[in-house]
N, C-alpha and C positions, 0 to 999 in steps of 0.2 A: 504493500500500500504506500502511495505517496500522498502528500497533503500540502496545502498552503493555507495560511491564515491571512485574511484580508480585512481591511476596513477598521476605522476608528470613528467614534468611540463605541460603535456597536459591531464588533468583529464577527466573522464567520469562518469556520473551518471547512475547507473544500477538500474532500478526499477522493482520490482516484484509485479505484480498485481493479485488480486483475480478475479475470473470469473465475468465479467460485469463491472469491473473498467475501467475507461477511463483516458487517459492523453491527454493534448493538447500541441502543440508545433508549432514553426514557420517552415516555408518552409526549408527543407534540414537539420534539426537538428537531425533527427533520424539516428543513426549509425548502430545498429543491433537490431534484435528482434526475438522472437519465431514465428513460422508459424501461430499461431492462433490469432495474433494481427490484427484486422481489421482496415484498414485505411479509413478515410473519410475526404475529403477536404471541408471546409466550410468557409463562411464569418464571422461566429461566432459573432452574435449580429446585423447583418444587415450592410447595406452600410455605414451608418454614423460611426459606431464603427470601421469598417474595414478601412475606410479612415483615421480615427484618428490614427490607428496603423501604417499606412504608414507614416504619419507625424512623428511618434515616431521612425522611422527607421526599422520597421518590414514589412513583406509582407502583401498584401491585404487579402490573404487567410491564414487560419491556418489549420493544420492537427490534427485530433483526432485519437487516437489509442485505441481500446477497446479489452480487453481479452475475447475471445469467446470460450465457451465450456469447460472452465477450467482455471486454473492459467496461466498467461502470463508473459513475460519478454520483456523489451524494454530498450535500452541504448541511452543516449544523450551525445555526446562528445563535449568538448570545441573546439572552432575554433581558439584559440590563447593561448600561454603559460600563465598559471595563475591558478586560482582556480574556482571551482564551489561551490557556497554557497547555502545550503537549507534554505529557508526563510518561516516561517509560517505566512501566511496572515490571518487576522481576521478583522471583522467589527470594524471600529474606529481606526484601526492601519494600514493605508495604507503605502506603501513603494514607494519612488521615486528613480529610478535607472537611470544610464546613458543610453544614446541611444544605442539600440541593445544589451542590457545586458540580456534580457529575453531569457531563453533557453527552459524551459518546465514547466508545472505545472499540478496540478489536475484541473478538469473542473470547479470547483467552484471559481477559480481565474480569475479575469478579467484584461486584459491588455488594457490600454488606454493612450492617450496622456496627458502630463502634461506640461503646459506652465509656464515659469517663470513669476512671478508677475511683476517683474521689467525688462523692455526690456534690459537695460544695462547689467544686470547680465547674460542674455542669449547671447547677442551679443559679449561681451568681456570677460566673465568669463571662457571660455574654456570648460564648461560643456554643452553649447548649450542652445539656447532659448527653445528648445523642449527636454523634457526628457520623461521617461516612468513612468506610475503610475500603481502599482499592488494593486488591491483592491479585495473585496469579502472574500471568505473563502477557505482555503486549503494550500497545500504545493507548493512552487514555487522554481525553480532552476535558479540562475542568474550567469552570467560569470563575473569574476573580472580579470583585466589585472595584471599579476604579482602576488605578495603576497598581503595580505590585513592586515591593521591595523585599529582597530575600537576604537572609543572614545564615551563616553556618556557625552554630554554637559548639564550643568545645565542651568536653565532659565537665559538668559542674557549673558551666557558664550560664547565666540567666539573663532574661530581659523582661521588663514589665511593659504590658500593652494595655491601652484603654480597651474596654470591652467591645467586642465585635470586630476588631481589626485583625485577628488571627484567621487567615484564610486556609492555610494548609501547613502540615508539618510531617516530618519523618515520624514513623511509629516509635522510634527510639526517644523522641523528645517527651519530657514529662510536663504536664499542664496542671497548675494549681491556681488558687486565688489568694490575693492579699488584700486586706482591708486598708483603705486610705487612712493614713495616720492623722489624728487630730479631728475633733468634732467640728471645729470651724471649717476645716478643709472639706469635710464631708458635706456640710450643710450649704456652704457658700462658694465652694471651689468650682462648682459646675462640672466636675469631672466624674461624678458618681461616687459610690461608696466602695466599690471593688475594682481592682485591677487584675488582669490575667497575667500570671507568671509562667513563663516557659523556660525549661532548663534542659541543656544539652546533655549528651551529644546529639547532634543532628541539625538538620536544616529547617528553617521556618520561612514561610512566605506571608508577608503582611500586606493587606489591601488598604488603599488610601480612601475609599469611599464606601463603607459598609452600607448596604441597602437599608438596614434598620435605622442608621443615622439620617439617611435621606428622608425616610418616612417620618421620622420625628421632626425634621426641619420644616417639612411642608404641611404637616397636620394642622397647625394653627391657621393656615390659610384656606383649608377646605371647609366650605359652608356646612354647618350642622343642619340636620333635618328638624323640621318643626318650627 
């Protein structure tokens, strides 16, 4: 499979497939394709794995697209201004991504639910108790809100993030929460009560425009009913 990512600020991943090659995606992610791409809707792994994907923010069913009779083309567009990142998944190098970040992948990639080991990190850390885990083998495309900045953390090295800014991390990275110090800082600082703490070893990807922040910024300007 070959691919190219085009467009800003609403990018699209355009994939060129050889005959017989298959891509898998979530419901509604396909934007356009060549006529010889055959679509099939499947639970992909059975009821248990499909239910896990629902907890991770995706649909119960997934769609597969296979190039039949010759080379095919299929495109997957972003649903929010930002970036589409191609991530190579391989055994022993699983990736943890924010809820609903998965866009599409080769069929060797498995999407499953990832629970935060510490309940507090999920309930108060802003990234959610439930995230998505990408495992297996193959290329996956994930959506990042806004632009992306990445860091490689050494063993024991930590970084504090405002809630919602953690987009993706290696499975080896540990995530916890820390309370903002000082009551005055909590109440009047405007940065919330908690920060997300990530600790290496591993790589982290930070997004510059979390969709939750955008929703909060525009909500005062949306007319209320009644």
